[in-house]
ChimeraX commands (.cxc) that place a marker at each C-alpha (Angstrom):
marker #1 position 10.91,-3.87,-21.90 radius 0.5
marker #1 position 10.41,-5.98,-19.67 radius 0.5
marker #1 position 11.27,-5.65,-15.74 radius 0.5
marker #1 position 12.83,-8.89,-15.88 radius 0.5
marker #1 position 15.34,-8.40,-18.59 radius 0.5
marker #1 position 15.73,-4.91,-16.01 radius 0.5
marker #1 position 17.72,-6.61,-13.46 radius 0.5
marker #1 position 19.26,-9.18,-16.09 radius 0.5
marker #1 position 20.52,-6.40,-17.31 radius 0.5
marker #1 position 21.69,-5.18,-13.44 radius 0.5
marker #1 position 19.58,-2.00,-14.36 radius 0.5
marker #1 position 16.87,-0.61,-11.82 radius 0.5
marker #1 position 13.25,-0.09,-12.68 radius 0.5
marker #1 position 13.11,4.11,-12.94 radius 0.5
marker #1 position 9.15,6.04,-12.95 radius 0.5
marker #1 position 7.88,8.93,-14.59 radius 0.5
marker #1 position 6.42,11.59,-13.21 radius 0.5
marker #1 position 3.33,10.51,-13.53 radius 0.5
marker #1 position 4.11,7.51,-12.44 radius 0.5
marker #1 position 5.09,8.44,-9.30 radius 0.5
marker #1 position 2.53,11.08,-8.81 radius 0.5
marker #1 position -0.33,7.96,-9.55 radius 0.5
marker #1 position 1.71,5.57,-6.23 radius 0.5
marker #1 position 1.50,8.43,-4.02 radius 0.5
marker #1 position -1.83,9.74,-4.73 radius 0.5
marker #1 position -0.96,13.31,-5.43 radius 0.5
marker #1 position -1.08,15.51,-8.62 radius 0.5
marker #1 position 1.85,15.51,-10.79 radius 0.5
marker #1 position 2.78,18.95,-10.42 radius 0.5
marker #1 position 3.06,18.18,-6.36 radius 0.5
marker #1 position 5.57,16.73,-7.53 radius 0.5
marker #1 position 7.06,18.98,-9.61 radius 0.5
marker #1 position 6.59,22.14,-6.51 radius 0.5
marker #1 position 8.36,19.25,-3.99 radius 0.5
marker #1 position 11.03,19.70,-6.78 radius 0.5
marker #1 position 11.50,22.95,-6.97 radius 0.5
marker #1 position 11.30,23.12,-2.48 radius 0.5
marker #1 position 14.53,20.81,-2.60 radius 0.5
marker #1 position 12.65,18.34,-1.16 radius 0.5
marker #1 position 11.31,15.80,-3.27 radius 0.5
marker #1 position 13.55,12.39,-5.07 radius 0.5
marker #1 position 16.43,13.09,-6.61 radius 0.5
marker #1 position 15.33,12.10,-10.15 radius 0.5
marker #1 position 17.15,12.09,-13.73 radius 0.5
marker #1 position 16.72,13.86,-16.65 radius 0.5
marker #1 position 16.71,11.80,-19.96 radius 0.5
marker #1 position 16.20,14.68,-22.18 radius 0.5
marker #1 position 13.03,16.69,-21.50 radius 0.5
marker #1 position 11.94,14.81,-18.62 radius 0.5
marker #1 position 12.74,13.42,-15.71 radius 0.5
marker #1 position 13.59,9.71,-14.27 radius 0.5
marker #1 position 13.31,8.21,-10.79 radius 0.5
marker #1 position 14.73,5.19,-9.82 radius 0.5
marker #1 position 12.36,3.20,-7.56 radius 0.5
marker #1 position 15.92,3.41,-5.13 radius 0.5
marker #1 position 15.66,6.77,-4.87 radius 0.5
marker #1 position 11.89,7.37,-4.24 radius 0.5
marker #1 position 12.35,4.09,-1.07 radius 0.5
marker #1 position 14.95,6.69,0.34 radius 0.5
marker #1 position 13.29,10.18,-0.10 radius 0.5
marker #1 position 10.29,8.23,1.39 radius 0.5
marker #1 position 12.14,6.69,4.38 radius 0.5
marker #1 position 13.74,10.44,5.14 radius 0.5
marker #1 position 9.72,11.22,5.52 radius 0.5
marker #1 position 9.19,9.08,8.32 radius 0.5
marker #1 position 7.82,11.42,11.82 radius 0.5
marker #1 position 10.50,10.09,14.56 radius 0.5
marker #1 position 8.78,7.40,16.93 radius 0.5
marker #1 position 9.00,9.71,19.98 radius 0.5
marker #1 position 6.18,12.21,18.52 radius 0.5
marker #1 position 3.57,9.34,17.94 radius 0.5
marker #1 position 3.77,8.43,21.10 radius 0.5
marker #1 position 3.71,11.97,22.39 radius 0.5
marker #1 position 0.07,11.92,21.51 radius 0.5
marker #1 position -1.50,10.33,24.18 radius 0.5
marker #1 position -0.59,6.56,23.40 radius 0.5
marker #1 position -3.06,7.02,20.23 radius 0.5
marker #1 position -2.17,3.61,18.09 radius 0.5
marker link #1:1,2 radius 0.2
marker link #1:2,3 radius 0.2
marker link #1:3,4 radius 0.2
marker link #1:4,5 radius 0.2
marker link #1:5,6 radius 0.2
marker link #1:6,7 radius 0.2
marker link #1:7,8 radius 0.2
marker link #1:8,9 radius 0.2
marker link #1:9,10 radius 0.2
marker link #1:10,11 radius 0.2
marker link #1:11,12 radius 0.2
marker link #1:12,13 radius 0.2
marker link #1:13,14 radius 0.2
marker link #1:14,15 radius 0.2
marker link #1:15,16 radius 0.2
marker link #1:16,17 radius 0.2
marker link #1:17,18 radius 0.2
marker link #1:18,19 radius 0.2
marker link #1:19,20 radius 0.2
marker link #1:20,21 radius 0.2
marker link #1:21,22 radius 0.2
marker link #1:22,23 radius 0.2
marker link #1:23,24 radius 0.2
marker link #1:24,25 radius 0.2
marker link #1:25,26 radius 0.2
marker link #1:26,27 radius 0.2
marker link #1:27,28 radius 0.2
marker link #1:28,29 radius 0.2
marker link #1:29,30 radius 0.2
marker link #1:30,31 radius 0.2
marker link #1:31,32 radius 0.2
marker link #1:32,33 radius 0.2
marker link #1:33,34 radius 0.2
marker link #1:34,35 radius 0.2
marker link #1:35,36 radius 0.2
marker link #1:36,37 radius 0.2
marker link #1:37,38 radius 0.2
marker link #1:38,39 radius 0.2
marker link #1:39,40 radius 0.2
marker link #1:40,41 radius 0.2
marker link #1:41,42 radius 0.2
marker link #1:42,43 radius 0.2
marker link #1:43,44 radius 0.2
marker link #1:44,45 radius 0.2
marker link #1:45,46 radius 0.2
marker link #1:46,47 radius 0.2
marker link #1:47,48 radius 0.2
marker link #1:48,49 radius 0.2
marker link #1:49,50 radius 0.2
marker link #1:50,51 radius 0.2
marker link #1:51,52 radius 0.2
marker link #1:52,53 radius 0.2
marker link #1:53,54 radius 0.2
marker link #1:54,55 radius 0.2
marker link #1:55,56 radius 0.2
marker link #1:56,57 radius 0.2
marker link #1:57,58 radius 0.2
marker link #1:58,59 radius 0.2
marker link #1:59,60 radius 0.2
marker link #1:60,61 radius 0.2
marker link #1:61,62 radius 0.2
marker link #1:62,63 radius 0.2
marker link #1:63,64 radius 0.2
marker link #1:64,65 radius 0.2
marker link #1:65,66 radius 0.2
marker link #1:66,67 radius 0.2
marker link #1:67,68 radius 0.2
marker link #1:68,69 radius 0.2
marker link #1:69,70 radius 0.2
marker link #1:70,71 radius 0.2
marker link #1:71,72 radius 0.2
marker link #1:72,73 radius 0.2
marker link #1:73,74 radius 0.2
marker link #1:74,75 radius 0.2
marker link #1:75,76 radius 0.2
marker link #1:76,77 radius 0.2
marker link #1:77,78 radius 0.2
view
């Protein structure tokens, strides 16, 4: 099923654990470890597999941003 058709149905694309790991540049096991520790993105269980909504991944990544004050406290590095 192509992405345009999903949007036409009002459905959001989802990523597999492998796709998410590839996007983030980490091993698949790192995603599993993050989820086990309660620090990973929320997922949807589909049978034995986990899928991740793109919006959930974006929200999770936004929550990982370092505060601006920590960047400015490095002595003005940019």
